[in-house]
N, C-alpha and C positions, 0 to 999 in steps of 0.2 A: 047545446047547438051541435047539429050534425056537421060532419066533415065537409060535405058538399056546400052546406049553407055557410060554413066558416070561410071556405075558399072564396065563395062569392062575396062575403063581407069584406075580406081584406083587399079585394080588388077595388072596392069603393074608396073615395077620398077619406071618409070617416074611418074606415077599417085600417087604411094605411097609417093614419095619424095615431090611432090606438096602438097599433103594432110598434110604431117608432117610440112612443112614450113608454111602453112596456120594456123595450130593449134598453132605453136610456136608464130606466129605473134599476134594471138588473146590473147594468154597468156600474152605476153608483154604489150598489151593494158590494160588488166585486172589489172596487177600488178601496172602499172603506175597510173591508176585511183584510186586504193585503198591504195597504200602505198607511194604516192608522198611526204607526210609529213615526213615519216620515212627516206626516201631517202635523203631529205634535211638535216636531222640531221646527218645521217651517212656520208654524203658527203658534209660538210659545205663549204661555200665559204670563201673568204678572210675576209670579214667583220665579219662573224660568228667566225672565228678562232681568230681574234683580240679581240672580246668580251669575248671569253672563256679564253684567256690568261690573260685578265684584271681581270676576276673573280678569276682565280687561284692565281694571285698575291695578291689580296685582302684577300682571304682566308688564304694564307700563313702568311700575316701580322697579321691577327686576331689570328691565331694559335700561333705565336710568343708572342703576347701580353698575351694570356691566359697562356702560359707556364711560362712567366715571373711572372705573378700574382700568379700562383701556387707555384713557387719556393719561392717567397716572403712570401706567406702564410705559407708554410712549415717551413721557417726560424723563423717566428714569433711564430708559434706554438711550435717549439723546445725551443725557448727562454723562453716562458711563462712556459713550462713544467719544464725547469731547474730552473727558478725562484721559482716556486711552490715547487719544491723538496728541495731547500735551505731554504725556508721560514718556519716559525713556523706553523705547522699544528695541530689544536686542536685535531683532531682524533688520531694523533700520539704522540703529545707532551703535551697534556693537555690544559686547559684553561689558556691563557696568563694573563688574569686579576687576576687569583689566584696565578699563579706560578712564573711569572716574578719577582715580588717583593721578593718572597722567595729566588729565585736564587741570586739576588743581595745581600740580607741579608747574605746568606751563604758565598758568595765571600768576602764580607767585614769582616765577622767574622774570616774566615780562614786567611785573610791577616792582621788581627789585625788593621783594619781601623775603627776608630770611626766616625760614621756618625752623622752629625748635623741634617740632614733632609733626609728623604726618602719618596718621594711622592707616590700617588696612581697611578695606571696604567690607562692611557687614551687610548681609542681606536678611531682612526681617519680613516674613510673610504677613500680609494683611488678610487675604482670602485666596481663593483658587487662582485668580488672574492677576492680582496686584501684590506688590511688595515694596518695601523701602530699602534703598541702598544708602548707607550712612558712612560718614568718614569724619574722624576727629582731626582738628587742626589747632596748632598753637604756635605763637610767634612773639618775639620781642622786637618791636619795630617803632617807627616814628609815624607821624600823621600822614605824610605824603604817600609812602608805599602802602600803608594800610588802606587809605582811601582808594587808591588805584586798584588794589586787590579786591576790595569789596565791590567796586563797580564792575570789575571783570567777572566776578562770580554772578552778579545780578544779570549780566548780559548773556550768560551761557545758555545754549540750547542743546538738548531739552532743559527745561527750567530746573535750577538748583536753588534750594532755600536753606536758611539757617534753622535747624531745629532748636539750637540754643546758641547764644553768642554773648560773651562777656568781654568787655574792654575796660581796662582801668589804667590809670597813670602811675608810673613809678619813676623815681629819680635815679639817673646813672651817677656813677662816681665823678667828681669834678676832674676835668683834665687841664693840664698846665697850658698856659698861653705861651707860645714860642717867642713872643716879642721880647727884645732885649731891653727896651726902654720902659716897659710897663710890666710890673709883676702883679699878676692877678690870676684868677681861675675862672673858668666858665663851666656851666652845666648844660646838659641836654635833657629834654623831656623825652622819656621813653614810654611806650604804650605796650601793655601786655594784652594779647588777643588770644582768647580761648573759645573754641566753639565746636559745634558738630554740624556738618553739612548733610543735607538729605535731598534725595530725588526719588520720585515715584517711578517704579518700573512696572511695565505691563508685559505679562507673559501669557499670550493667547493660547499657547500649547504648553501646559504645565508638565506634562509627562516627558517632554523632550525639550528641555530649556535651552540647550546649546546646539543641538543638531541643526536646527534651521537658522542659527545665527553665526555659525562658524565662519562662513565666508565674509560676512560683514565685519565680524570681529577681527579677522586676520587683516582685512584691508585697513581698518582703523588703526590697528596696532602698528602696521607698517608706516602709515601716514604719521602717527605721533612719534614713532621711533626716528623717522627721518627729521622731524622738527626738533627732536631732543638730542640729536647726535652730538651736538657740541656742549650739552649741559650735563650737570651732575645729578645723580639720583639723591633724593632726600631720604632720611632714615625712616624706617617703619616704626610703628608703635612700640614703645619700650626702649628705644634709643633716642639720643638727643644730638642736636647740632647747634652749638653755641654760636650766636651771632652778636653783632654789636661791635663798636669800636673799642680799641684797647685803651686802657687808662694812660 
């Protein structure tokens, strides 16, 4: 077809339709050549669909595992926060090596419990943030002062517990009755108390255990010193203070 005849042909409706169909065909060829990879992704086959479903199931399982680990970590964090709040905090309660012994002395004095021995405070590390402060106690006493002392220890804040506690009965020597009309003897039941007290200590800053707590410790020492100004100090571990009535 000559050029003049072709120009005349494309001016007709039939020629315009033919030209449009040809342009559309060329466009489809261009798209197929340049975007065949994208079409395969957009219109996946059965194998690709099965692979995608498998990946989705795997990701869901991993997400469930991560959510479970997150929940467990949050529970552990809450547990440690509660434990730290209940523990002895030097920044809040003062230095336990200075004050724990004074607290036990106060409780014994108010309970009228005569201590045979009151040891020094021992600090035992549990991990980077927590430690145990322990103190040995022994006494020869009767049921009344002992009960009052145990109750006072139970009510202390921060909480103090018994790591070990042994109580057994022993008989004191008979004492003479001063009555002139009746000649007899009477005995008293005596209890031997031995134990080790313990409290949990929380050190949030392990590298500087006392720098951040010096102010609180000084204040607590002054407060306890004022309360104890009229009392006597009890002997440390290795010495003894004999109590009980004379025969």
